[in-house]
Each structure stands twice: as structure tokens, then as C-alpha cells.
N, C-alpha and C positions, 0 to 999 in steps of 0.2 A: 256413709253419711248421705243425707237427703236434704232437699231444699223445698220450700213451699212455693207454689205457683198459683196465682189467683187467675182463674180462667172462667169467664162468664159467671162470675159470682160464686164459683166453687173453689175451694182450696184443695189443691192436688199436691201430693208428695211425689217428688221426682228424684231419681238418682242423679248425682252430679254429672254423669256421662251424658245426660240429656242435653247439657249445654253445648257439647260438641256437635250434636245432631242439629240443634237450632242454628248454631253458627254456620254450619255447612249449608243448611237450607237457605239462610239469609244471603250468604256469599254467592250461592248459585243463582238466586233470584236477582241479585244486584248485577251480576255478570250478564244475565239475560237482558235486563233492562238497559244496561249500558250499551250492549251490542245493538239492541233495537233502536236506541236513541241515536247512535252513530250512523245507522243506515239512513235515518230520516234527516240527519244533519251532516252532510258531507263536508270535508275540509274545503274551505273556500278562501280565495285570495281577494282581499279587499284593498283597493288603492284609493286613498282619500286625502283630503286636506288635513294637515296636522292641527289646524286651528279649530276644527269642528269637534269640540269637546262633547256636545250632546250626542252626536252620532257615535263617537268612540265609546261613550258610556253605555249606550244601548247595546253595542256589540259585547262589551264586557258583562253587562247585566243579563242579556238574553242568549248569548252564545257561549262557546267554550274557546277562549283565546289560546292559541298554541304558540304564536310568535308575533312580535310587533317590532318593527324597525323602520328607520327612515330610508327612503330610496330616492335620492335627489331631493326634490322639493315636496315629495309625497310621503305619506305614512302608509306603509304596507303592513297589513294585518292578516295573519293566517288564523282562521277560526272555524269552528264547526257552527254553522248557522242553518236554521230551517228556511224553507222557501218564503215564508211570510216576512221574516227579517231581511232576507236577501232582496225581496221586492221593495221594502221600505228603504233600504240602503241605496238601491238603484235610483228610486224616485228622489232621494235626497242629493243625488249627484255623484255617488261613489261608483267606481268601476268595480263590479263584482264578477268574479270568475270562479267556477268550480269545475268538477270533472266533466260537466256538460259543455257544449260549445258556448263560448262567450256570447252574450246577447247585446 
């Protein structure tokens, strides 16, 4: 059995086993992209006020939140964030620490 594939305006007949090849190729590329993104976005510990909803929303929107919990009167968020977001969080008053020495 074959399937049709529209490629650059051409219709191509492909065997069904071609799907397995495409899936493997996509899965490999996604793994590579995920690994590359994780090196640029290290796991970071962010200690902040629990009442700062805008700051928390930016972490969820632009980062990859791993854990979020209360620690005394502070909200402690573990997330993968890039340097730009980490800088914005620091300027907003959050205590941001990652694998590097705390600033």
C-alpha cells in the first residue's frame, strides 16, 4: 500500500514504511533542539514574592517551570530560563541563582 505526499507542488507516491523514517528524523531533530535549548537555559532557582503575578506569569510564559512551592514567605520557582529572562527577573527584585555563582 502507498500514500500520496505533496512535496513542492509534486505528488509523490511513498511506501507506508516511509512514515517510520520521517518520525525517526523528526524525533531525532526534536531531541537535538531540546538538548541545545537546555544548555542555553540552565535550571535556575528563583526566590520571589508570591504576590508578583506578572513576574510569575513571565516565568511560566518564557521559561520551562520544573517546580513551584512556598518557602516561608517567599515563592521558590525552579525553572529553565535564559540569561535575558534571568536579568529581567533580577531587575524586578527576584533572587535568581543557577549553576553559576549567585550575583
